[in-house]
C-alpha positions as CSV (number, residue, x, y, z in Angstrom):
1,M,21.0,32.0,8.2
2,K,19.9,29.8,4.8
3,K,21.1,26.1,5.9
4,L,19.6,26.6,9.5
5,K,16.5,27.9,7.2
6,A,17.7,24.9,4.8
7,L,17.6,22.2,8.4
8,K,14.8,23.2,9.5
9,A,12.8,22.0,6.3
10,L,14.7,18.4,5.9
11,P,12.4,17.0,8.8
12,L,9.7,18.2,7.5
13,A,10.5,16.7,3.9
14,Y,11.3,14.2,5.3
15,S,7.7,13.1,7.2
16,T,6.1,14.0,4.0
17,F,7.8,11.5,1.3
18,L,7.5,9.3,4.8
19,Q,4.2,9.6,5.0
20,G,3.7,9.3,1.5
21,M,5.9,6.6,0.4
22,I,3.6,4.7,4.1
23,F,-0.2,5.8,2.1
24,S,1.2,4.4,-1.0
25,G,2.7,1.0,-0.2
26,F,-0.9,0.5,1.8
27,S,-3.2,1.3,-0.9
28,R,-1.1,-1.4,-2.9
29,Y,-1.4,-4.0,-0.2
30,L,-5.6,-3.1,-0.1
31,L,-5.5,-3.8,-3.7
32,L,-3.3,-6.8,-3.5
33,A,-5.8,-8.0,-1.0
34,K,-8.3,-7.5,-3.1
35,R,-6.9,-9.4,-6.0
36,L,-6.3,-12.5,-4.0
37,R,-9.7,-12.6,-2.5
38,I,-11.1,-11.9,-5.7
39,K,-9.1,-15.0,-6.4
40,L,-9.8,-17.3,-4.0
41,K,-13.3,-16.9,-3.8
42,R,-12.6,-17.9,-7.9
43,L,-10.8,-20.6,-7.3
44,K,-13.6,-22.2,-4.7
45,A,-16.2,-22.1,-6.4
46,D,-14.1,-23.4,-8.9
47,Y,-13.3,-26.5,-6.3
48,S,-16.9,-26.9,-5.9
49,M,-18.2,-27.1,-9.4
50,K,-16.0,-29.5,-9.4
51,I,-16.5,-31.7,-6.0
52,Q,-20.4,-32.2,-7.1
């Protein structure tokens, strides 16, 4: 009986773990995208300053 309960709890724990992984990966990606956008803006500003 205990083994059955453990087997039933396994998918739940796995899905929770998977959701956490996806969420952390997504938030990390968003942070990287934000940083990249800021860097690109700075580069564009420097570039336009050099042209002028």
